[in-house]
PDBQT receptor file of N, H, CA, C and O in Angstrom, charges set to zero:
ATOM      1  N   UNK A   1       0.824  -1.196   0.000  1.00  0.00    +0.000 N 
ATOM      2  CA  UNK A   1       0.000   0.000   0.000  1.00  0.00    +0.000 C 
ATOM      3  C   UNK A   1       0.868   1.259   0.000  1.00  0.00    +0.000 C 
ATOM      4  O   UNK A   1       0.504   2.270  -0.601  1.00  0.00    +0.000 OA
ATOM      5  N   UNK A   2       2.008   1.192   0.672  1.00  0.00    +0.000 N 
ATOM      6  H   UNK A   2       2.303   0.371   1.161  1.00  0.00    +0.000 HD
ATOM      7  CA  UNK A   2       2.894   2.345   0.720  1.00  0.00    +0.000 C 
ATOM      8  C   UNK A   2       3.427   2.728  -0.643  1.00  0.00    +0.000 C 
ATOM      9  O   UNK A   2       3.544   3.915  -0.945  1.00  0.00    +0.000 OA
ATOM     10  N   UNK A   3       3.752   1.752  -1.473  1.00  0.00    +0.000 N 
ATOM     11  H   UNK A   3       3.657   0.787  -1.228  1.00  0.00    +0.000 HD
ATOM     12  CA  UNK A   3       4.288   2.079  -2.797  1.00  0.00    +0.000 C 
ATOM     13  C   UNK A   3       3.214   2.703  -3.680  1.00  0.00    +0.000 C 
ATOM     14  O   UNK A   3       3.527   3.532  -4.534  1.00  0.00    +0.000 OA
ATOM     15  N   UNK A   4       1.947   2.318  -3.487  1.00  0.00    +0.000 N 
ATOM     16  H   UNK A   4       1.693   1.645  -2.792  1.00  0.00    +0.000 HD
ATOM     17  CA  UNK A   4       0.865   2.932  -4.258  1.00  0.00    +0.000 C 
ATOM     18  C   UNK A   4       0.764   4.420  -3.938  1.00  0.00    +0.000 C 
ATOM     19  O   UNK A   4       0.605   5.239  -4.844  1.00  0.00    +0.000 OA
ATOM     20  N   UNK A   5       0.853   4.770  -2.676  1.00  0.00    +0.000 N 
ATOM     21  H   UNK A   5       0.983   4.105  -1.940  1.00  0.00    +0.000 HD
ATOM     22  CA  UNK A   5       0.776   6.178  -2.270  1.00  0.00    +0.000 C 
ATOM     23  C   UNK A   5       1.991   6.951  -2.783  1.00  0.00    +0.000 C 
ATOM     24  O   UNK A   5       1.862   8.095  -3.217  1.00  0.00    +0.000 OA
ATOM     25  N   UNK A   6       3.167   6.329  -2.734  1.00  0.00    +0.000 N 
ATOM     26  H   UNK A   6       3.272   5.399  -2.381  1.00  0.00    +0.000 HD
ATOM     27  CA  UNK A   6       4.374   6.982  -3.246  1.00  0.00    +0.000 C 
ATOM     28  C   UNK A   6       4.247   7.258  -4.736  1.00  0.00    +0.000 C 
ATOM     29  O   UNK A   6       4.599   8.344  -5.196  1.00  0.00    +0.000 OA
ATOM     30  N   UNK A   7       3.751   6.292  -5.493  1.00  0.00    +0.000 N 
ATOM     31  H   UNK A   7       3.465   5.409  -5.119  1.00  0.00    +0.000 HD
ATOM     32  CA  UNK A   7       3.611   6.470  -6.942  1.00  0.00    +0.000 C 
ATOM     33  C   UNK A   7       2.527   7.494  -7.244  1.00  0.00    +0.000 C 
ATOM     34  O   UNK A   7       2.680   8.298  -8.164  1.00  0.00    +0.000 OA
ATOM     35  N   UNK A   8       1.442   7.480  -6.492  1.00  0.00    +0.000 N 
ATOM     36  H   UNK A   8       1.318   6.828  -5.744  1.00  0.00    +0.000 HD
ATOM     37  CA  UNK A   8       0.387   8.476  -6.681  1.00  0.00    +0.000 C 
ATOM     38  C   UNK A   8       0.928   9.881  -6.419  1.00  0.00    +0.000 C 
ATOM     39  O   UNK A   8       0.653  10.802  -7.189  1.00  0.00    +0.000 OA
ATOM     40  N   UNK A   9       1.681  10.050  -5.362  1.00  0.00    +0.000 N 
ATOM     41  H   UNK A   9       1.904   9.302  -4.737  1.00  0.00    +0.000 HD
ATOM     42  CA  UNK A   9       2.303  11.344  -5.074  1.00  0.00    +0.000 C 
ATOM     43  C   UNK A   9       3.305  11.724  -6.163  1.00  0.00    +0.000 C 
ATOM     44  O   UNK A   9       3.417  12.895  -6.527  1.00  0.00    +0.000 OA
ATOM     45  N   UNK A  10       4.024  10.741  -6.678  1.00  0.00    +0.000 N 
ATOM     46  H   UNK A  10       3.933   9.790  -6.382  1.00  0.00    +0.000 HD
ATOM     47  CA  UNK A  10       5.009  11.003  -7.734  1.00  0.00    +0.000 C 
ATOM     48  C   UNK A  10       4.336  11.468  -9.012  1.00  0.00    +0.000 C 
ATOM     49  O   UNK A  10       4.903  12.273  -9.750  1.00  0.00    +0.000 OA
ATOM     50  N   UNK A  11       3.144  10.977  -9.284  1.00  0.00    +0.000 N 
ATOM     51  H   UNK A  11       2.683  10.323  -8.684  1.00  0.00    +0.000 HD
ATOM     52  CA  UNK A  11       2.416  11.416 -10.478  1.00  0.00    +0.000 C 
ATOM     53  C   UNK A  11       1.928  12.847 -10.296  1.00  0.00    +0.000 C 
ATOM     54  O   UNK A  11       1.963  13.636 -11.240  1.00  0.00    +0.000 OA
ATOM     55  N   UNK A  12       1.477  13.187  -9.107  1.00  0.00    +0.000 N 
ATOM     56  H   UNK A  12       1.449  12.546  -8.340  1.00  0.00    +0.000 HD
ATOM     57  CA  UNK A  12       0.955  14.529  -8.858  1.00  0.00    +0.000 C 
ATOM     58  C   UNK A  12       2.075  15.552  -8.657  1.00  0.00    +0.000 C 
ATOM     59  O   UNK A  12       2.080  16.606  -9.294  1.00  0.00    +0.000 OA
ATOM     60  N   UNK A  13       3.026  15.238  -7.768  1.00  0.00    +0.000 N 
ATOM     61  H   UNK A  13       3.022  14.382  -7.250  1.00  0.00    +0.000 HD
ATOM     62  CA  UNK A  13       4.171  16.110  -7.481  1.00  0.00    +0.000 C 
ATOM     63  C   UNK A  13       5.388  15.197  -7.329  1.00  0.00    +0.000 C 
ATOM     64  O   UNK A  13       5.619  14.656  -6.247  1.00  0.00    +0.000 OA
ATOM     65  N   UNK A  14       6.160  15.021  -8.384  1.00  0.00    +0.000 N 
ATOM     66  H   UNK A  14       5.973  15.461  -9.263  1.00  0.00    +0.000 HD
ATOM     67  CA  UNK A  14       7.249  14.025  -8.387  1.00  0.00    +0.000 C 
ATOM     68  C   UNK A  14       8.205  14.063  -7.198  1.00  0.00    +0.000 C 
ATOM     69  O   UNK A  14       8.502  13.001  -6.652  1.00  0.00    +0.000 OA
ATOM     70  N   UNK A  15       8.705  15.217  -6.764  1.00  0.00    +0.000 N 
ATOM     71  H   UNK A  15       8.464  16.080  -7.208  1.00  0.00    +0.000 HD
ATOM     72  CA  UNK A  15       9.652  15.180  -5.638  1.00  0.00    +0.000 C 
ATOM     73  C   UNK A  15       9.041  14.658  -4.335  1.00  0.00    +0.000 C 
ATOM     74  O   UNK A  15       9.750  14.089  -3.506  1.00  0.00    +0.000 OA
ATOM     75  N   UNK A  16       7.744  14.846  -4.150  1.00  0.00    +0.000 N 
ATOM     76  H   UNK A  16       7.168  15.309  -4.824  1.00  0.00    +0.000 HD
ATOM     77  CA  UNK A  16       7.105  14.382  -2.920  1.00  0.00    +0.000 C 
ATOM     78  C   UNK A  16       7.102  12.857  -2.857  1.00  0.00    +0.000 C 
ATOM     79  O   UNK A  16       7.381  12.279  -1.806  1.00  0.00    +0.000 OA
ATOM     80  N   UNK A  17       6.789  12.200  -3.977  1.00  0.00    +0.000 N 
ATOM     81  H   UNK A  17       6.562  12.669  -4.831  1.00  0.00    +0.000 HD
ATOM     82  CA  UNK A  17       6.805  10.746  -4.008  1.00  0.00    +0.000 C 
ATOM     83  C   UNK A  17       8.181  10.183  -3.722  1.00  0.00    +0.000 C 
ATOM     84  O   UNK A  17       8.318   9.189  -3.008  1.00  0.00    +0.000 OA
ATOM     85  N   UNK A  18       9.200  10.817  -4.279  1.00  0.00    +0.000 N 
ATOM     86  H   UNK A  18       9.089  11.624  -4.859  1.00  0.00    +0.000 HD
ATOM     87  CA  UNK A  18      10.575  10.368  -4.038  1.00  0.00    +0.000 C 
ATOM     88  C   UNK A  18      10.973  10.645  -2.592  1.00  0.00    +0.000 C 
ATOM     89  O   UNK A  18      11.655   9.829  -1.972  1.00  0.00    +0.000 OA
ATOM     90  N   UNK A  19      10.554  11.783  -2.050  1.00  0.00    +0.000 N 
ATOM     91  H   UNK A  19       9.999  12.445  -2.554  1.00  0.00    +0.000 HD
ATOM     92  CA  UNK A  19      10.862  12.118  -0.660  1.00  0.00    +0.000 C 
ATOM     93  C   UNK A  19      10.271  11.103   0.309  1.00  0.00    +0.000 C 
ATOM     94  O   UNK A  19      10.907  10.762   1.306  1.00  0.00    +0.000 OA
ATOM     95  N   UNK A  20       9.071  10.616   0.034  1.00  0.00    +0.000 N 
ATOM     96  H   UNK A  20       8.554  10.893  -0.776  1.00  0.00    +0.000 HD
ATOM     97  CA  UNK A  20       8.431   9.657   0.931  1.00  0.00    +0.000 C 
ATOM     98  C   UNK A  20       9.248   8.376   1.070  1.00  0.00    +0.000 C 
ATOM     99  O   UNK A  20       9.241   7.747   2.128  1.00  0.00    +0.000 OA
ATOM    100  N   UNK A  21       9.950   7.988   0.010  1.00  0.00    +0.000 N 
ATOM    101  H   UNK A  21       9.956   8.499  -0.849  1.00  0.00    +0.000 HD
ATOM    102  CA  UNK A  21      10.746   6.766   0.084  1.00  0.00    +0.000 C 
ATOM    103  C   UNK A  21      12.184   7.023   0.527  1.00  0.00    +0.000 C 
ATOM    104  O   UNK A  21      12.717   6.272   1.343  1.00  0.00    +0.000 OA
ATOM    105  N   UNK A  22      12.822   8.073   0.002  1.00  0.00    +0.000 N 
ATOM    106  H   UNK A  22      12.389   8.684  -0.662  1.00  0.00    +0.000 HD
ATOM    107  CA  UNK A  22      14.261   8.253   0.204  1.00  0.00    +0.000 C 
ATOM    108  C   UNK A  22      14.631   9.392   1.142  1.00  0.00    +0.000 C 
ATOM    109  O   UNK A  22      15.798   9.510   1.515  1.00  0.00    +0.000 OA
ATOM    110  N   UNK A  23      13.698  10.221   1.531  1.00  0.00    +0.000 N 
ATOM    111  H   UNK A  23      12.750  10.125   1.228  1.00  0.00    +0.000 HD
ATOM    112  CA  UNK A  23      14.031  11.372   2.371  1.00  0.00    +0.000 C 
ATOM    113  C   UNK A  23      14.762  12.434   1.559  1.00  0.00    +0.000 C 
ATOM    114  O   UNK A  23      14.527  12.577   0.359  1.00  0.00    +0.000 OA
ATOM    115  N   UNK A  24      15.644  13.175   2.214  1.00  0.00    +0.000 N 
ATOM    116  H   UNK A  24      15.834  13.059   3.189  1.00  0.00    +0.000 HD
ATOM    117  CA  UNK A  24      16.357  14.272   1.544  1.00  0.00    +0.000 C 
ATOM    118  C   UNK A  24      17.669  13.811   0.927  1.00  0.00    +0.000 C 
ATOM    119  O   UNK A  24      18.667  14.529   0.996  1.00  0.00    +0.000 OA
ATOM    120  N   UNK A  25      17.685  12.646   0.336  1.00  0.00    +0.000 N 
ATOM    121  H   UNK A  25      16.874  12.063   0.279  1.00  0.00    +0.000 HD
ATOM    122  CA  UNK A  25      18.891  12.112  -0.287  1.00  0.00    +0.000 C 
ATOM    123  C   UNK A  25      19.089  12.618  -1.696  1.00  0.00    +0.000 C 
ATOM    124  O   UNK A  25      18.371  13.501  -2.165  1.00  0.00    +0.000 OA
ATOM    125  N   UNK A  26      20.059  12.054  -2.356  1.00  0.00    +0.000 N 
ATOM    126  H   UNK A  26      20.643  11.337  -1.976  1.00  0.00    +0.000 HD
ATOM    127  CA  UNK A  26      20.401  12.434  -3.723  1.00  0.00    +0.000 C 
ATOM    128  C   UNK A  26      19.224  12.258  -4.674  1.00  0.00    +0.000 C 
ATOM    129  O   UNK A  26      19.021  13.086  -5.562  1.00  0.00    +0.000 OA
ATOM    130  N   UNK A  27      18.453  11.200  -4.503  1.00  0.00    +0.000 N 
ATOM    131  H   UNK A  27      18.619  10.528  -3.782  1.00  0.00    +0.000 HD
ATOM    132  CA  UNK A  27      17.318  10.947  -5.387  1.00  0.00    +0.000 C 
ATOM    133  C   UNK A  27      16.299  12.077  -5.320  1.00  0.00    +0.000 C 
ATOM    134  O   UNK A  27      15.744  12.486  -6.341  1.00  0.00    +0.000 OA
ATOM    135  N   UNK A  28      16.054  12.580  -4.106  1.00  0.00    +0.000 N 
ATOM    136  H   UNK A  28      16.504  12.247  -3.277  1.00  0.00    +0.000 HD
ATOM    137  CA  UNK A  28      15.095  13.685  -3.941  1.00  0.00    +0.000 C 
ATOM    138  C   UNK A  28      15.568  14.929  -4.661  1.00  0.00    +0.000 C 
ATOM    139  O   UNK A  28      14.808  15.548  -5.406  1.00  0.00    +0.000 OA
ATOM    140  N   UNK A  29      16.837  15.304  -4.441  1.00  0.00    +0.000 N 
ATOM    141  H   UNK A  29      17.455  14.801  -3.837  1.00  0.00    +0.000 HD
ATOM    142  CA  UNK A  29      17.346  16.537  -5.032  1.00  0.00    +0.000 C 
ATOM    143  C   UNK A  29      17.402  16.450  -6.552  1.00  0.00    +0.000 C 
ATOM    144  O   UNK A  29      17.136  17.435  -7.241  1.00  0.00    +0.000 OA
ATOM    145  N   UNK A  30      17.741  15.290  -7.072  1.00  0.00    +0.000 N 
ATOM    146  H   UNK A  30      17.957  14.490  -6.512  1.00  0.00    +0.000 HD
ATOM    147  CA  UNK A  30      17.750  15.107  -8.522  1.00  0.00    +0.000 C 
ATOM    148  C   UNK A  30      16.338  15.196  -9.077  1.00  0.00    +0.000 C 
ATOM    149  O   UNK A  30      16.124  15.800 -10.128  1.00  0.00    +0.000 OA
ATOM    150  N   UNK A  31      15.381  14.607  -8.392  1.00  0.00    +0.000 N 
ATOM    151  H   UNK A  31      15.555  14.116  -7.539  1.00  0.00    +0.000 HD
ATOM    152  CA  UNK A  31      13.986  14.698  -8.813  1.00  0.00    +0.000 C 
ATOM    153  C   UNK A  31      13.496  16.142  -8.785  1.00  0.00    +0.000 C 
ATOM    154  O   UNK A  31      12.792  16.577  -9.696  1.00  0.00    +0.000 OA
ATOM    155  N   UNK A  32      13.862  16.883  -7.751  1.00  0.00    +0.000 N 
ATOM    156  H   UNK A  32      14.435  16.531  -7.011  1.00  0.00    +0.000 HD
ATOM    157  CA  UNK A  32      13.470  18.286  -7.647  1.00  0.00    +0.000 C 
ATOM    158  C   UNK A  32      14.074  19.108  -8.784  1.00  0.00    +0.000 C 
ATOM    159  O   UNK A  32      13.391  19.936  -9.388  1.00  0.00    +0.000 OA
ATOM    160  N   UNK A  33      15.336  18.882  -9.070  1.00  0.00    +0.000 N 
ATOM    161  H   UNK A  33      15.891  18.210  -8.579  1.00  0.00    +0.000 HD
ATOM    162  CA  UNK A  33      16.007  19.598 -10.154  1.00  0.00    +0.000 C 
ATOM    163  C   UNK A  33      15.362  19.286 -11.505  1.00  0.00    +0.000 C 
ATOM    164  O   UNK A  33      15.104  20.191 -12.299  1.00  0.00    +0.000 OA
ATOM    165  N   UNK A  34      15.106  18.013 -11.759  1.00  0.00    +0.000 N 
ATOM    166  H   UNK A  34      15.316  17.278 -11.115  1.00  0.00    +0.000 HD
ATOM    167  CA  UNK A  34      14.472  17.641 -13.026  1.00  0.00    +0.000 C 
ATOM    168  C   UNK A  34      13.057  18.193 -13.138  1.00  0.00    +0.000 C 
ATOM    169  O   UNK A  34      12.617  18.542 -14.233  1.00  0.00    +0.000 OA
ATOM    170  N   UNK A  35      12.344  18.275 -12.029  1.00  0.00    +0.000 N 
ATOM    171  H   UNK A  35      12.702  17.992 -11.139  1.00  0.00    +0.000 HD
ATOM    172  CA  UNK A  35      10.992  18.838 -12.054  1.00  0.00    +0.000 C 
ATOM    173  C   UNK A  35      11.041  20.333 -12.333  1.00  0.00    +0.000 C 
ATOM    174  O   UNK A  35      10.141  20.860 -12.986  1.00  0.00    +0.000 OA
ATOM    175  N   UNK A  36      12.069  21.029 -11.856  1.00  0.00    +0.000 N 
ATOM    176  H   UNK A  36      12.800  20.601 -11.325  1.00  0.00    +0.000 HD
ATOM    177  CA  UNK A  36      12.215  22.445 -12.176  1.00  0.00    +0.000 C 
ATOM    178  C   UNK A  36      12.478  22.645 -13.667  1.00  0.00    +0.000 C 
ATOM    179  O   UNK A  36      12.024  23.632 -14.246  1.00  0.00    +0.000 OA
ATOM    180  N   UNK A  37      13.203  21.721 -14.291  1.00  0.00    +0.000 N 
ATOM    181  H   UNK A  37      13.571  20.919 -13.820  1.00  0.00    +0.000 HD
ATOM    182  CA  UNK A  37      13.459  21.823 -15.722  1.00  0.00    +0.000 C 
ATOM    183  C   UNK A  37      12.222  21.524 -16.544  1.00  0.00    +0.000 C 
ATOM    184  O   UNK A  37      12.120  21.962 -17.690  1.00  0.00    +0.000 OA
ATOM    185  N   UNK A  38      11.300  20.798 -15.988  1.00  0.00    +0.000 N 
ATOM    186  H   UNK A  38      11.383  20.442 -15.058  1.00  0.00    +0.000 HD
ATOM    187  CA  UNK A  38      10.058  20.455 -16.671  1.00  0.00    +0.000 C 
ATOM    188  C   UNK A  38       9.364  19.353 -15.898  1.00  0.00    +0.000 C 
ATOM    189  O   UNK A  38      10.017  18.492 -15.307  1.00  0.00    +0.000 OA
ATOM    190  N   UNK A  39       8.061  19.380 -15.902  1.00  0.00    +0.000 N 
ATOM    191  H   UNK A  39       7.531  20.080 -16.382  1.00  0.00    +0.000 HD
ATOM    192  CA  UNK A  39       7.314  18.405 -15.104  1.00  0.00    +0.000 C 
ATOM    193  C   UNK A  39       7.580  16.981 -15.571  1.00  0.00    +0.000 C 
ATOM    194  O   UNK A  39       7.753  16.087 -14.743  1.00  0.00    +0.000 OA
ATOM    195  N   UNK A  40       7.616  16.754 -16.879  1.00  0.00    +0.000 N 
ATOM    196  H   UNK A  40       7.476  17.481 -17.551  1.00  0.00    +0.000 HD
ATOM    197  CA  UNK A  40       7.745  15.380 -17.382  1.00  0.00    +0.000 C 
ATOM    198  C   UNK A  40       9.097  14.731 -17.095  1.00  0.00    +0.000 C 
ATOM    199  O   UNK A  40       9.119  13.546 -16.762  1.00  0.00    +0.000 OA
ATOM    200  N   UNK A  41      10.217  15.432 -17.202  1.00  0.00    +0.000 N 
ATOM    201  H   UNK A  41      10.199  16.394 -17.472  1.00  0.00    +0.000 HD
ATOM    202  CA  UNK A  41      11.472  14.784 -16.793  1.00  0.00    +0.000 C 
ATOM    203  C   UNK A  41      11.463  14.373 -15.320  1.00  0.00    +0.000 C 
ATOM    204  O   UNK A  41      11.952  13.299 -14.970  1.00  0.00    +0.000 OA
ATOM    205  N   UNK A  42      10.909  15.224 -14.461  1.00  0.00    +0.000 N 
ATOM    206  H   UNK A  42      10.512  16.097 -14.745  1.00  0.00    +0.000 HD
ATOM    207  CA  UNK A  42      10.802  14.884 -13.044  1.00  0.00    +0.000 C 
ATOM    208  C   UNK A  42       9.873  13.713 -12.810  1.00  0.00    +0.000 C 
ATOM    209  O   UNK A  42      10.147  12.851 -11.975  1.00  0.00    +0.000 OA
ATOM    210  N   UNK A  43       8.775  13.683 -13.547  1.00  0.00    +0.000 N 
ATOM    211  H   UNK A  43       8.553  14.384 -14.225  1.00  0.00    +0.000 HD
ATOM    212  CA  UNK A  43       7.807  12.590 -13.427  1.00  0.00    +0.000 C 
ATOM    213  C   UNK A  43       8.420  11.267 -13.864  1.00  0.00    +0.000 C 
ATOM    214  O   UNK A  43       8.287  10.261 -13.168  1.00  0.00    +0.000 OA
ATOM    215  N   UNK A  44       9.077  11.263 -14.991  1.00  0.00    +0.000 N 
ATOM    216  H   UNK A  44       9.185  12.080 -15.557  1.00  0.00    +0.000 HD
ATOM    217  CA  UNK A  44       9.686  10.033 -15.506  1.00  0.00    +0.000 C 
ATOM    218  C   UNK A  44      10.754   9.528 -14.540  1.00  0.00    +0.000 C 
ATOM    219  O   UNK A  44      10.817   8.331 -14.259  1.00  0.00    +0.000 OA
ATOM    220  N   UNK A  45      11.593  10.428 -14.032  1.00  0.00    +0.000 N 
ATOM    221  H   UNK A  45      11.542  11.400 -14.261  1.00  0.00    +0.000 HD
ATOM    222  CA  UNK A  45      12.635  10.019 -13.093  1.00  0.00    +0.000 C 
ATOM    223  C   UNK A  45      12.026   9.476 -11.804  1.00  0.00    +0.000 C 
ATOM    224  O   UNK A  45      12.477   8.454 -11.287  1.00  0.00    +0.000 OA
ATOM    225  N   UNK A  46      11.010  10.151 -11.286  1.00  0.00    +0.000 N 
ATOM    226  H   UNK A  46      10.644  10.981 -11.707  1.00  0.00    +0.000 HD
ATOM    227  CA  UNK A  46      10.385   9.712 -10.027  1.00  0.00    +0.000 C 
ATOM    228  C   UNK A  46       9.774   8.334 -10.172  1.00  0.00    +0.000 C 
ATOM    229  O   UNK A  46       9.957   7.484  -9.300  1.00  0.00    +0.000 OA
ATOM    230  N   UNK A  47       9.051   8.095 -11.253  1.00  0.00    +0.000 N 
ATOM    231  H   UNK A  47       8.901   8.785 -11.961  1.00  0.00    +0.000 HD
ATOM    232  CA  UNK A  47       8.436   6.776 -11.463  1.00  0.00    +0.000 C 
ATOM    233  C   UNK A  47       9.526   5.709 -11.638  1.00  0.00    +0.000 C 
ATOM    234  O   UNK A  47       9.407   4.604 -11.111  1.00  0.00    +0.000 OA
ATOM    235  N   UNK A  48      10.576   6.045 -12.375  1.00  0.00    +0.000 N 
ATOM    236  H   UNK A  48      10.673   6.943 -12.803  1.00  0.00    +0.000 HD
ATOM    237  CA  UNK A  48      11.669   5.086 -12.592  1.00  0.00    +0.000 C 
ATOM    238  C   UNK A  48      12.346   4.726 -11.267  1.00  0.00    +0.000 C 
ATOM    239  O   UNK A  48      12.600   3.551 -10.999  1.00  0.00    +0.000 OA
ATOM    240  N   UNK A  49      12.641   5.739 -10.433  1.00  0.00    +0.000 N 
ATOM    241  H   UNK A  49      12.435   6.693 -10.650  1.00  0.00    +0.000 HD
ATOM    242  CA  UNK A  49      13.321   5.482  -9.155  1.00  0.00    +0.000 C 
ATOM    243  C   UNK A  49      12.430   4.660  -8.218  1.00  0.00    +0.000 C 
ATOM    244  O   UNK A  49      12.916   3.764  -7.527  1.00  0.00    +0.000 OA
ATOM    245  N   UNK A  50      11.148   4.960  -8.195  1.00  0.00    +0.000 N 
ATOM    246  H   UNK A  50      10.753   5.688  -8.756  1.00  0.00    +0.000 HD
ATOM    247  CA  UNK A  50      10.252   4.264  -7.271  1.00  0.00    +0.000 C 
ATOM    248  C   UNK A  50       9.948   2.843  -7.693  1.00  0.00    +0.000 C 
ATOM    249  O   UNK A  50       9.605   2.012  -6.852  1.00  0.00    +0.000 OA
ATOM    250  N   UNK A  51      10.064   2.543  -8.978  1.00  0.00    +0.000 N 
ATOM    251  H   UNK A  51      10.343   3.218  -9.662  1.00  0.00    +0.000 HD
ATOM    252  CA  UNK A  51       9.735   1.183  -9.435  1.00  0.00    +0.000 C 
ATOM    253  C   UNK A  51      10.951   0.292  -9.624  1.00  0.00    +0.000 C 
ATOM    254  O   UNK A  51      10.794  -0.910  -9.838  1.00  0.00    +0.000 OA
ATOM    255  N   UNK A  52      12.167   0.846  -9.552  1.00  0.00    +0.000 N 
ATOM    256  H   UNK A  52      12.294   1.823  -9.379  1.00  0.00    +0.000 HD
ATOM    257  CA  UNK A  52      13.355   0.006  -9.755  1.00  0.00    +0.000 C 
ATOM    258  C   UNK A  52      13.672  -0.816  -8.539  1.00  0.00    +0.000 C 
ATOM    259  O   UNK A  52      14.639  -1.577  -8.544  1.00  0.00    +0.000 OA
TER     260      UNK A  52
């Protein structure tokens, strides 16, 4: 159930979904940076990180 909520958050706001799993680590900051460059790069990265 936790991964469903993480993925749902990642679809709506990508850095939040990554934060729920990894905290303030490298994955979060990279997701935040990619989301600033555009929503879709951040979304794709967040889904990829959460499902790998």
